[in-house]
FIKOLZA-1660 file (N, C-alpha, C; in steps of 0.1 Angstrom, whole numbers, plus 5000, padded with zeros to 4 digits):
% residues 106
   i   px   py   pz ch aa at
   1 0110 3633 8372  A  M  N
   1 0113 3629 8358  A  M CA
   1 0115 3646 8355  A  M  C
   2 0111 3656 8360  A  N  N
   2 0113 3670 8354  A  N CA
   2 0128 3673 8354  A  N  C
   3 0132 3669 8366  A  S  N
   3 0146 3674 8372  A  S CA
   3 0158 3668 8366  A  S  C
   4 0155 3655 8356  A  V  N
   4 0161 3652 8350  A  V CA
   4 0162 3659 8334  A  V  C
   5 0149 3663 8329  A  N  N
   5 0148 3669 8316  A  N CA
   5 0158 3686 8316  A  N  C
   6 0156 3691 8330  A  F  N
   6 0162 3700 8337  A  F CA
   6 0181 3700 8334  A  F  C
   7 0186 3684 8338  A  I  N
   7 0201 3679 8338  A  I CA
   7 0203 3678 8323  A  I  C
   8 0194 3670 8316  A  C  N
   8 0197 3669 8302  A  C CA
   8 0196 3684 8293  A  C  C
   9 0189 3693 8296  A  H  N
   9 0190 3708 8290  A  H CA
   9 0201 3716 8291  A  H  C
  10 0206 3717 8310  A  D  N
  10 0216 3722 8312  A  D CA
  10 0232 3714 8306  A  D  C
  11 0231 3702 8305  A  F  N
  11 0243 3691 8297  A  F CA
  11 0246 3701 8283  A  F  C
  12 0234 3699 8278  A  F  N
  12 0237 3703 8263  A  F CA
  12 0235 3713 8258  A  F  C
  13 0231 3727 8272  A  V  N
  13 0242 3741 8268  A  V CA
  13 0254 3743 8269  A  V  C
  14 0257 3730 8281  A  L  N
  14 0272 3733 8285  A  L CA
  14 0279 3725 8270  A  L  C
  15 0274 3718 8268  A  V  N
  15 0284 3709 8255  A  V CA
  15 0280 3719 8241  A  V  C
  16 0269 3727 8239  A  S  N
  16 0270 3733 8228  A  S CA
  16 0275 3748 8231  A  S  C
  17 0282 3749 8241  A  F  N
  17 0290 3760 8247  A  F CA
  17 0305 3759 8243  A  F  C
  18 0306 3747 8247  A  V  N
  18 0319 3742 8241  A  V CA
  18 0324 3741 8225  A  V  C
  19 0311 3737 8220  A  A  N
  19 0314 3737 8207  A  A CA
  19 0312 3748 8198  A  A  C
  20 0305 3757 8206  A  C  N
  20 0304 3772 8197  A  C CA
  20 0319 3777 8199  A  C  C
  21 0326 3778 8214  A  I  N
  21 0339 3777 8209  A  I CA
  21 0351 3772 8201  A  I  C
  22 0347 3761 8199  A  A  N
  22 0352 3754 8189  A  A CA
  22 0351 3754 8176  A  A  C
  23 0340 3763 8174  A  G  N
  23 0336 3767 8158  A  G CA
  23 0340 3779 8155  A  G  C
  24 0342 3791 8168  A  L  N
  24 0344 3800 8163  A  L CA
  24 0363 3798 8160  A  L  C
  25 0369 3790 8169  A  L  N
  25 0383 3786 8169  A  L CA
  25 0388 3779 8153  A  L  C
  26 0378 3775 8148  A  L  N
  26 0377 3770 8134  A  L CA
  26 0378 3779 8122  A  L  C
  27 0368 3792 8127  A  L  N
  27 0364 3796 8121  A  L CA
  27 0372 3815 8120  A  L  C
  28 0388 3811 8128  A  W  N
  28 0393 3820 8129  A  W CA
  28 0402 3828 8116  A  W  C
  29 0398 3841 8115  A  E  N
  29 0404 3846 8103  A  E CA
  29 0417 3845 8098  A  E  C
  30 0419 3837 8088  A  R  N
  30 0433 3836 8081  A  R CA
  30 0433 3849 8072  A  R  C
  31 0447 3849 8068  A  K  N
  31 0452 3858 8059  A  K CA
  31 0443 3856 8045  A  K  C
  32 0444 3843 8043  A  Q  N
  32 0438 3845 8028  A  Q CA
  32 0423 3848 8028  A  Q  C
  33 0422 3861 8016  A  E  N
  33 0409 3861 8015  A  E CA
  33 0402 3856 8003  A  E  C
  34 0393 3844 8001  A  K  N
  34 0383 3844 7989  A  K CA
  34 0378 3850 7982  A  K  C
  35 0365 3849 7981  A  N  N
  35 0359 3858 7974  A  N CA
  35 0344 3867 7985  A  N  C
  36 0337 3871 7981  A  D  N
  36 0329 3881 7989  A  D CA
  36 0320 3867 7998  A  D  C
  37 0313 3862 7986  A  T  N
  37 0305 3850 7988  A  T CA
  37 0309 3839 8002  A  T  C
  38 0324 3838 8002  A  E  N
  38 0327 3830 8012  A  E CA
  38 0330 3835 8023  A  E  C
  39 0331 3845 8025  A  Q  N
  39 0336 3857 8034  A  Q CA
  39 0315 3863 8039  A  Q  C
  40 0314 3862 8034  A  T  N
  40 0295 3866 8038  A  T CA
  40 0293 3854 8046  A  T  C
  41 0297 3841 8038  A  E  N
  41 0291 3827 8046  A  E CA
  41 0303 3824 8058  A  E  C
  42 0311 3829 8059  A  R  N
  42 0320 3832 8069  A  R CA
  42 0315 3836 8086  A  R  C
  43 0310 3852 8077  A  I  N
  43 0308 3861 8089  A  I CA
  43 0291 3858 8092  A  I  C
  44 0282 3850 8086  A  L  N
  44 0272 3843 8090  A  L CA
  44 0273 3832 8099  A  L  C
  45 0285 3823 8098  A  F  N
  45 0284 3813 8107  A  F CA
  45 0295 3818 8120  A  F  C
  46 0305 3829 8121  A  R  N
  46 0306 3833 8134  A  R CA
  46 0294 3838 8137  A  R  C
  47 0285 3847 8133  A  M  N
  47 0273 3850 8139  A  M CA
  47 0269 3841 8146  A  M  C
  48 0262 3830 8141  A  S  N
  48 0255 3822 8145  A  S CA
  48 0261 3818 8160  A  S  C
  49 0276 3814 8159  A  F  N
  49 0282 3809 8170  A  F CA
  49 0283 3819 8181  A  F  C
  50 0286 3830 8178  A  S  N
  50 0284 3840 8185  A  S CA
  50 0272 3841 8191  A  S  C
  51 0261 3845 8188  A  Y  N
  51 0249 3848 8195  A  Y CA
  51 0245 3834 8202  A  Y  C
  52 0251 3822 8200  A  W  N
  52 0248 3810 8210  A  W CA
  52 0254 3808 8222  A  W  C
  53 0267 3812 8217  A  L  N
  53 0274 3817 8228  A  L CA
  53 0269 3827 8238  A  L  C
  54 0263 3837 8233  A  V  N
  54 0261 3851 8246  A  V CA
  54 0243 3840 8249  A  V  C
  55 0234 3833 8242  A  Y  N
  55 0228 3828 8247  A  Y CA
  55 0235 3817 8260  A  Y  C
  56 0242 3811 8257  A  C  N
  56 0248 3800 8266  A  C CA
  56 0251 3805 8280  A  C  C
  57 0259 3816 8274  A  V  N
  57 0263 3824 8291  A  V CA
  57 0252 3836 8298  A  V  C
  58 0244 3837 8291  A  A  N
  58 0230 3842 8297  A  A CA
  58 0224 3834 8306  A  A  C
  59 0221 3821 8300  A  F  N
  59 0215 3810 8305  A  F CA
  59 0221 3802 8318  A  F  C
  60 0235 3803 8317  A  A  N
  60 0242 3801 8327  A  A CA
  60 0242 3806 8338  A  A  C
  61 0242 3826 8334  A  I  N
  61 0243 3830 8347  A  I CA
  61 0225 3832 8354  A  I  C
  62 0217 3831 8344  A  Q  N
  62 0205 3831 8348  A  Q CA
  62 0204 3817 8363  A  Q  C
  63 0211 3806 8361  A  K  N
  63 0213 3797 8368  A  K CA
  63 0220 3799 8382  A  K  C
  64 0226 3809 8381  A  I  N
  64 0236 3811 8393  A  I CA
  64 0230 3825 8402  A  I  C
  65 0226 3830 8394  A  V  N
  65 0221 3848 8400  A  V CA
  65 0212 3844 8411  A  V  C
  66 0210 3849 8422  A  L  N
  66 0199 3850 8433  A  L CA
  66 0183 3854 8427  A  L  C
  67 0176 3846 8433  A  P  N
  67 0158 3850 8425  A  P CA
  67 0158 3860 8430  A  P  C
  68 0159 3868 8439  A  D  N
  68 0159 3878 8445  A  D CA
  68 0163 3891 8441  A  D  C
  69 0171 3891 8426  A  W  N
  69 0175 3903 8418  A  W CA
  69 0165 3901 8405  A  W  C
  70 0156 3907 8407  A  D  N
  70 0144 3908 8395  A  D CA
  70 0149 3913 8382  A  D  C
  71 0158 3928 8386  A  T  N
  71 0157 3936 8373  A  T CA
  71 0170 3925 8367  A  T  C
  72 0181 3921 8370  A  L  N
  72 0187 3912 8361  A  L CA
  72 0181 3902 8361  A  L  C
  73 0177 3892 8365  A  M  N
  73 0169 3879 8360  A  M CA
  73 0161 3884 8347  A  M  C
  74 0153 3894 8345  A  M  N
  74 0146 3898 8337  A  M CA
  74 0155 3904 8325  A  M  C
  75 0167 3912 8327  A  S  N
  75 0174 3915 8316  A  S CA
  75 0184 3904 8314  A  S  C
  76 0189 3893 8318  A  L  N
  76 0190 3882 8315  A  L CA
  76 0183 3872 8306  A  L  C
  77 0170 3869 8310  A  K  N
  77 0157 3863 8302  A  K CA
  77 0155 3874 8292  A  K  C
  78 0156 3885 8287  A  I  N
  78 0154 3891 8274  A  I CA
  78 0167 3890 8267  A  I  C
  79 0181 3892 8273  A  T  N
  79 0192 3887 8265  A  T CA
  79 0191 3872 8259  A  T  C
  80 0190 3867 8266  A  A  N
  80 0186 3849 8262  A  A CA
  80 0177 3849 8253  A  A  C
  81 0166 3858 8249  A  A  N
  81 0158 3855 8243  A  A CA
  81 0163 3860 8229  A  A  C
  82 0167 3874 8229  A  L  N
  82 0171 3876 8219  A  L CA
  82 0181 3873 8211  A  L  C
  83 0191 3869 8219  A  S  N
  83 0205 3859 8212  A  S CA
  83 0199 3848 8203  A  S  C
  84 0189 3842 8210  A  Y  N
  84 0183 3826 8203  A  Y CA
  84 0176 3831 8191  A  Y  C
  85 0167 3843 8191  A  F  N
  85 0162 3845 8178  A  F CA
  85 0174 3853 8172  A  F  C
  86 0183 3859 8176  A  L  N
  86 0195 3863 8160  A  L CA
  86 0201 3850 8159  A  L  C
  87 0202 3841 8164  A  T  N
  87 0207 3828 8160  A  T CA
  87 0204 3824 8150  A  T  C
  88 0190 3821 8154  A  F  N
  88 0180 3818 8143  A  F CA
  88 0178 3825 8136  A  F  C
  89 0175 3838 8133  A  S  N
  89 0174 3845 8121  A  S CA
  89 0192 3840 8117  A  S  C
  90 0204 3842 8118  A  C  N
  90 0216 3836 8112  A  C CA
  90 0216 3825 8105  A  C  C
  91 0213 3817 8110  A  I  N
  91 0210 3802 8106  A  I CA
  91 0203 3800 8097  A  I  C
  92 0188 3807 8098  A  V  N
  92 0182 3807 8082  A  V CA
  92 0185 3817 8071  A  V  C
  93 0193 3825 8073  A  S  N
  93 0201 3837 8064  A  S CA
  93 0210 3831 8054  A  S  C
  94 0219 3817 8063  A  L  N
  94 0230 3813 8056  A  L CA
  94 0223 3804 8044  A  L  C
  95 0212 3796 8039  A  P  N
  95 0207 3785 8028  A  P CA
  95 0202 3801 8018  A  P  C
  96 0197 3810 8026  A  L  N
  96 0187 3824 8015  A  L CA
  96 0199 3832 8007  A  L  C
  97 0213 3833 8019  A  H  N
  97 0221 3837 8009  A  H CA
  97 0230 3828 8001  A  H  C
  98 0228 3813 8002  A  K  N
  98 0237 3807 7991  A  K CA
  98 0222 3805 7982  A  K  C
  99 0212 3811 7983  A  L  N
  99 0200 3806 7973  A  L CA
  99 0202 3820 7963  A  L  C
 100 0204 3828 7970  A  A  N
 100 0209 3842 7962  A  A CA
 100 0220 3844 7954  A  A  C
 101 0231 3834 7958  A  V  N
 101 0242 3841 7950  A  V CA
 101 0241 3829 7938  A  V  C
 102 0232 3816 7943  A  R  N
 102 0230 3808 7931  A  R CA
 102 0222 3814 7918  A  R  C
 103 0215 3822 7925  A  H  N
 103 0204 3829 7916  A  H CA
 103 0210 3840 7908  A  H  C
 104 0220 3846 7913  A  V  N
 104 0224 3858 7907  A  V CA
 104 0237 3850 7893  A  V  C
 105 0242 3839 7898  A  E  N
 105 0250 3833 7890  A  E CA
 105 0240 3826 7872  A  E  C
 106 0231 3827 7881  A  D  N
 106 0226 3811 7866  A  D CA
 106 0220 3829 7857  A  D  C
% end
């Protein structure tokens, strides 16, 4: 049962890796710049996708690296944890930014 959970989690990370690349391609910078609010939202979305992409890469490298390399494994775990928390903070910041802009407009 535990191996099935690990395979499902690995598959989820792989799918989210592909989705992050697709999201970054959709948010590719175009010539037209709108206003500061939309630009800030676009940056927060890009940061969320980029940090999650770093998490996916660190997670994948942890699966590949030999267990004898303790220093590398520890730095990969720290990188994965930091990128996970940075992704969470960007996702939380997006609605807070929209709320702040709406409050300034009113």
